[in-house]
Backbone as CSV, one residue per row, in Angstrom:
resi,resn,N_x,N_y,N_z,CA_x,CA_y,CA_z,C_x,C_y,C_z
1,MET,-2.418,-49.055,58.091,-2.788,-47.972,57.119,-2.325,-48.371,55.689
2,ARG,-1.081,-49.030,55.686,-0.584,-49.471,54.349,-1.547,-50.336,53.688
3,GLY,-2.076,-51.423,54.454,-3.021,-52.331,53.943,-4.257,-51.681,53.431
4,LEU,-4.692,-50.604,54.063,-5.916,-49.937,53.640,-5.685,-49.230,52.218
5,ALA,-4.413,-48.653,52.092,-4.001,-48.069,50.646,-4.023,-49.035,49.635
6,VAL,-3.489,-50.286,49.907,-3.481,-51.328,48.860,-4.920,-51.821,48.600
7,ILE,-5.712,-52.014,49.519,-7.121,-52.277,49.262,-7.891,-51.305,48.450
8,ALA,-7.638,-50.076,48.786,-8.235,-48.852,48.042,-7.845,-48.872,46.617
9,PHE,-6.490,-49.049,46.437,-5.921,-49.129,44.988,-6.533,-50.298,44.245
10,ALA,-6.676,-51.424,44.939,-7.154,-52.595,44.157,-8.674,-52.428,43.950
11,LEU,-9.427,-51.810,44.748,-10.812,-51.572,44.570,-10.959,-50.584,43.399
12,ALA,-10.172,-49.462,43.483,-10.265,-48.366,42.397,-10.038,-49.067,41.004
13,THR,-8.971,-49.900,40.974,-8.549,-50.634,39.771,-9.629,-51.450,39.204
14,PHE,-10.419,-52.220,40.198,-11.504,-53.078,39.822,-12.633,-52.277,39.266
15,ILE,-12.991,-51.125,39.973,-14.115,-50.359,39.525,-13.793,-49.692,38.116
16,ALA,-12.655,-49.166,37.981,-12.190,-48.480,36.781,-12.210,-49.461,35.485
17,GLY,-11.845,-50.687,35.845,-11.883,-51.640,34.818,-10.575,-51.663,34.157
18,PRO,-10.273,-52.598,33.210,-8.944,-52.730,32.640,-8.730,-51.392,31.624
19,VAL,-7.500,-51.130,31.532,-7.138,-50.098,30.530,-7.380,-50.649,29.090
20,VAL,-8.124,-49.856,28.337,-8.417,-50.329,27.067,-7.373,-49.850,25.973
21,ALA,-6.818,-50.765,25.320,-5.826,-50.348,24.267,-6.480,-49.395,23.089
22,ALA,-5.498,-48.716,22.451,-6.073,-47.929,21.303,-6.654,-48.823,20.309
23,ASP,-7.678,-48.248,19.584,-8.274,-49.005,18.593,-7.411,-49.367,17.472
24,ASP,-7.510,-50.610,17.073,-6.681,-51.184,15.888,-7.513,-50.765,14.566
25,PHE,-6.722,-50.018,13.725,-7.221,-49.635,12.479,-6.337,-50.287,11.400
26,PRO,-7.074,-50.691,10.248,-6.197,-51.349,9.238,-5.087,-50.465,8.667
27,ASP,-4.047,-51.122,8.296,-2.900,-50.402,7.710,-3.179,-50.102,6.175
28,LEU,-3.373,-48.961,5.750,-3.657,-48.548,4.390,-2.490,-48.178,3.574
29,LYS,-1.357,-48.059,4.164,-0.162,-47.706,3.497,0.190,-48.538,2.321
30,GLY,0.495,-47.909,1.218,0.759,-48.724,-0.006,0.272,-47.944,-1.174
31,THR,0.485,-48.567,-2.451,0.049,-48.063,-3.610,-1.108,-48.934,-4.130
32,TRP,-2.274,-48.176,-4.372,-3.604,-48.814,-4.777,-3.841,-48.329,-6.189
33,THR,-4.179,-49.328,-7.155,-4.501,-48.849,-8.484,-5.852,-49.486,-8.920
34,GLY,-6.485,-48.861,-9.936,-7.752,-49.340,-10.501,-8.318,-48.459,-11.349
35,LYS,-9.631,-48.490,-11.630,-10.316,-47.722,-12.464,-11.514,-46.969,-11.787
36,GLY,-11.733,-45.722,-12.249,-12.869,-45.014,-11.611,-13.832,-44.898,-12.783
37,GLU,-15.235,-45.143,-12.573,-16.087,-45.074,-13.504,-17.218,-43.791,-13.093
38,GLY,-17.334,-42.889,-14.011,-18.057,-41.762,-13.484,-18.905,-41.035,-14.460
39,VAL,-19.711,-40.233,-14.041,-20.546,-39.411,-14.940,-20.278,-37.823,-14.578
40,PHE,-20.185,-37.037,-15.484,-19.843,-35.579,-15.360,-20.868,-34.740,-15.995
41,VAL,-21.310,-33.753,-15.438,-22.302,-32.799,-15.990,-21.596,-31.393,-15.961
42,SER,-21.485,-30.744,-16.961,-20.775,-29.450,-17.010,-21.713,-28.337,-16.748
43,SER,-22.998,-28.486,-16.944,-24.080,-27.486,-16.724,-25.100,-28.093,-15.776
44,PRO,-24.905,-27.955,-14.417,-25.894,-28.522,-13.503,-27.293,-28.200,-13.995
45,GLY,-28.119,-29.288,-13.764,-29.548,-29.136,-14.158,-29.842,-29.447,-15.584
46,SER,-28.800,-29.813,-16.418,-28.984,-30.113,-17.779,-28.382,-31.500,-18.029
47,PRO,-29.191,-32.553,-17.866,-28.713,-33.871,-17.993,-28.207,-34.267,-19.367
48,THR,-28.730,-33.573,-20.375,-28.209,-33.768,-21.817,-26.752,-33.445,-21.915
49,ASP,-26.130,-32.753,-20.973,-24.759,-32.605,-21.135,-23.848,-33.690,-20.480
50,SER,-24.508,-34.744,-19.983,-23.815,-35.748,-19.208,-22.746,-36.413,-20.056
51,LYS,-21.574,-36.633,-19.431,-20.518,-37.355,-20.026,-19.947,-38.406,-19.132
52,PHE,-20.014,-39.755,-19.798,-19.612,-40.885,-19.063,-18.119,-41.194,-19.288
53,ALA,-17.202,-41.576,-18.279,-15.957,-41.745,-18.550,-15.352,-42.891,-17.568
54,THR,-14.411,-43.555,-17.882,-13.584,-44.364,-17.103,-12.118,-43.977,-17.118
55,VAL,-11.537,-43.826,-15.879,-10.178,-43.228,-15.833,-9.352,-44.329,-14.936
56,ASP,-7.967,-44.396,-15.416,-7.076,-45.147,-14.445,-6.817,-44.323,-13.251
57,MET,-6.508,-44.813,-12.148,-6.357,-44.157,-10.909,-5.175,-44.852,-10.113
58,THR,-4.469,-43.971,-9.377,-3.347,-44.520,-8.492,-3.574,-43.755,-7.237
59,LEU,-3.761,-44.418,-6.241,-3.825,-43.802,-4.844,-2.472,-44.249,-4.132
60,VAL,-1.623,-43.344,-3.624,-0.609,-43.698,-2.803,-0.812,-43.188,-1.326
61,ILE,-0.843,-44.050,-0.390,-1.051,-43.673,0.983,0.273,-43.955,1.603
62,ASP,1.034,-42.811,1.940,2.444,-42.939,2.288,2.518,-42.589,3.898
63,ALA,1.537,-42.067,4.455,1.622,-41.728,5.898,0.345,-42.240,6.483
64,GLN,0.403,-42.787,7.709,-0.788,-43.172,8.414,-0.463,-43.185,9.997
65,GLU,-1.218,-42.684,10.686,-1.071,-42.664,12.186,-2.418,-42.997,12.811
66,ASP,-2.587,-44.104,13.457,-3.887,-44.592,13.918,-4.928,-44.627,12.847
67,ARG,-6.028,-43.785,12.994,-7.024,-43.752,11.907,-6.873,-42.748,10.877
68,ARG,-5.840,-41.887,10.940,-5.537,-40.796,10.099,-4.569,-41.184,8.893
69,PHE,-4.782,-40.774,7.800,-3.834,-41.136,6.634,-3.738,-39.987,5.624
70,ALA,-2.803,-40.036,4.863,-2.444,-39.037,3.872,-1.572,-39.556,2.778
71,GLY,-1.812,-38.978,1.598,-1.055,-39.425,0.332,-1.403,-38.549,-0.846
72,THR,-1.403,-39.268,-1.951,-1.692,-38.561,-3.219,-2.613,-39.530,-4.073
73,ILE,-3.442,-38.898,-5.006,-4.253,-39.623,-5.877,-3.823,-39.016,-7.333
74,THR,-3.621,-39.967,-8.263,-3.202,-39.522,-9.656,-4.214,-40.134,-10.584
75,MET,-4.823,-39.229,-11.532,-5.680,-39.698,-12.497,-5.675,-38.609,-13.536
76,ALA,-5.791,-39.167,-14.851,-5.822,-38.154,-15.899,-4.744,-37.133,-15.923
77,GLY,-3.484,-37.662,-15.639,-2.375,-36.923,-15.613,-2.113,-35.893,-14.574
78,SER,-3.027,-35.850,-13.578,-3.014,-34.879,-12.468,-2.859,-35.563,-11.195
79,THR,-1.926,-35.137,-10.292,-1.733,-35.737,-8.975,-2.254,-34.569,-8.001
80,ARG,-2.994,-35.113,-7.102,-3.561,-34.214,-5.924,-3.266,-34.849,-4.539
81,PRO,-3.288,-33.967,-3.438,-3.103,-34.541,-2.202,-4.480,-35.223,-1.706
82,VAL,-4.287,-36.089,-0.800,-5.468,-36.789,-0.231,-5.224,-36.838,1.371
83,VAL,-6.223,-36.516,2.206,-6.125,-36.723,3.613,-7.533,-37.428,4.008
84,GLY,-7.393,-38.332,4.951,-8.540,-39.067,5.285,-8.474,-39.674,6.583
85,VAL,-9.660,-40.362,6.920,-9.687,-40.980,8.209,-10.449,-42.324,8.143
86,ILE,-10.305,-43.121,9.093,-10.949,-44.546,9.144,-11.975,-44.370,10.254
87,THR,-13.229,-44.732,10.033,-14.239,-44.499,11.104,-14.075,-45.732,11.963
88,LYS,-14.685,-45.896,13.194,-14.526,-47.093,14.091,-15.375,-48.237,13.429
89,SER,-16.152,-47.995,12.440,-16.894,-49.041,11.861,-16.122,-49.453,10.474
90,ASN,-14.809,-48.883,10.334,-13.901,-49.241,9.263,-14.424,-48.681,7.890
91,ARG,-15.241,-47.579,7.870,-15.454,-46.910,6.680,-14.310,-45.928,6.333
92,LEU,-14.042,-45.613,5.287,-13.038,-44.560,4.815,-13.623,-43.405,4.338
93,LEU,-13.131,-42.390,4.857,-13.582,-40.967,4.400,-12.341,-40.130,4.030
94,TRP,-12.285,-39.725,2.833,-11.056,-38.819,2.440,-11.515,-37.669,1.625
95,SER,-10.693,-36.632,1.713,-11.045,-35.369,0.859,-9.736,-35.098,-0.041
96,GLU,-9.990,-34.459,-1.133,-9.000,-34.070,-1.999,-9.438,-32.722,-2.611
97,PRO,-8.664,-31.905,-3.133,-9.268,-30.687,-3.695,-10.257,-30.964,-4.663
98,GLY,-11.489,-30.426,-4.456,-12.550,-30.601,-5.398,-13.625,-31.477,-5.001
99,GLY,-13.407,-32.356,-3.889,-14.381,-33.335,-3.496,-14.055,-34.219,-2.412
100,PHE,-14.953,-35.284,-2.124,-14.575,-36.199,-1.148,-15.085,-37.498,-1.467
101,VAL,-14.540,-38.562,-0.831,-14.734,-39.939,-1.084,-15.156,-40.582,0.069
102,GLU,-16.280,-41.344,-0.070,-16.771,-42.329,1.068,-16.510,-43.625,0.500
103,GLY,-15.901,-44.588,1.341,-15.740,-45.998,0.980,-15.392,-46.910,2.045
104,HIS,-14.943,-48.062,1.705,-14.681,-49.179,2.751,-13.671,-50.022,2.079
105,LEU,-13.129,-50.859,3.024,-12.305,-51.956,2.601,-13.099,-53.241,2.319
106,ALA,-13.200,-53.518,1.012,-13.967,-54.750,0.669,-13.153,-56.060,1.107
107,ASP,-11.913,-56.084,1.143,-11.036,-56.919,1.716,-9.667,-56.225,2.110
108,ALA,-8.746,-56.908,2.652,-7.459,-56.307,3.128,-6.746,-55.558,1.910
109,ASN,-7.057,-55.946,0.760,-6.307,-55.303,-0.332,-7.244,-54.678,-1.434
110,THR,-8.431,-54.404,-1.129,-9.357,-53.746,-2.085,-10.110,-52.623,-1.350
111,ILE,-9.963,-51.346,-1.891,-10.758,-50.258,-1.398,-11.844,-50.005,-2.483
112,GLU,-13.116,-50.064,-1.972,-14.176,-49.571,-2.890,-14.610,-48.262,-2.422
113,GLY,-14.788,-47.181,-3.199,-15.213,-45.852,-2.778,-15.993,-45.148,-3.933
114,CYS,-16.604,-44.124,-3.465,-17.418,-43.143,-4.370,-17.052,-41.824,-4.095
115,PHE,-16.851,-41.018,-5.225,-16.499,-39.637,-5.150,-17.584,-38.777,-5.520
116,LEU,-17.794,-37.577,-4.862,-18.827,-36.678,-5.217,-18.170,-35.290,-5.326
117,ARG,-18.637,-34.571,-6.340,-18.235,-33.115,-6.363,-19.417,-32.290,-7.043
118,VAL,-19.649,-31.266,-6.241,-20.686,-30.381,-6.844,-20.217,-28.888,-6.703
119,SER,-20.454,-28.168,-7.682,-20.051,-26.787,-7.788,-21.275,-26.005,-8.496
120,GLU,-21.089,-24.690,-8.515,-22.056,-23.984,-9.408,-21.873,-24.255,-10.867
121,PHE,-20.774,-24.809,-11.275,-20.388,-24.943,-12.723,-20.392,-26.441,-13.175
122,SER,-20.403,-27.440,-12.207,-20.296,-28.753,-12.582,-20.837,-29.613,-11.510
123,GLN,-21.030,-31.014,-11.897,-21.294,-32.098,-11.026,-20.491,-33.375,-11.428
124,LEU,-20.072,-34.092,-10.534,-19.357,-35.276,-10.840,-19.682,-36.407,-9.815
125,ALA,-20.015,-37.577,-10.273,-20.134,-38.807,-9.338,-19.459,-39.923,-9.991
126,ALA,-18.595,-40.555,-9.155,-17.689,-41.610,-9.704,-17.602,-42.771,-8.590
127,CYS,-17.447,-43.972,-9.013,-17.128,-45.005,-8.017,-15.814,-45.718,-8.626
128,GLU,-15.093,-46.230,-7.598,-13.775,-46.929,-7.995,-13.553,-48.163,-7.166
129,ALA,-12.788,-49.091,-7.752,-12.312,-50.174,-6.970,-10.799,-50.276,-7.140
130,LEU,-10.146,-50.045,-5.994,-8.602,-49.950,-6.146,-7.971,-51.182,-5.435
131,LYS,-7.080,-51.710,-5.989,-6.345,-52.981,-5.437,-4.974,-52.534,-4.922
132,ARG,-4.679,-52.973,-3.738,-3.224,-52.636,-3.377,-2.261,-53.574,-4.107
133,GLN,-1.179,-52.854,-4.524,-0.137,-53.460,-5.267,0.835,-54.194,-4.271
134,GLN,1.137,-55.416,-4.664,2.160,-56.183,-3.692,3.497,-56.147,-4.016
C-alpha cells in the first residue's frame, strides 16, 4: 500500500508540473532624475492657450514589493506621492494626484514615461526620461 502512495504522489507531481517561482520584476528602488517636456492647455478646446514647458523632475522610489512600488515625485517645487505597478511585459504604470504615467525601462537605469491629465479646467501631456542616480 505504501508503494502505491509513493507512485500516486510521484504521478501527481509529474502531472502538476514543477512549482513556478514568483515572477522576477526589475528593482526600481532609487532616485531617478531628468526633465519632463510637456504642453498644457488651461481652457480645454482652445489650443491657442497652449503653453510648452520643460521641468526638472526627481522620482524617488523607496518601497517595492514584487511588481508594486511607491515613492514620491518632485517637480516645480511640489512633491507628491506616487504608487505604481510593473506589468508582466515590464511596462510601468503609476498614478499620482492629478494624473497617471505609462512608461517602460529603456534600460536598467532609464525610465521613459508619459503623463496625462484631463479635467474640465485643463489638459496636460508630458513625456520624460529619468536616469537612476548611482
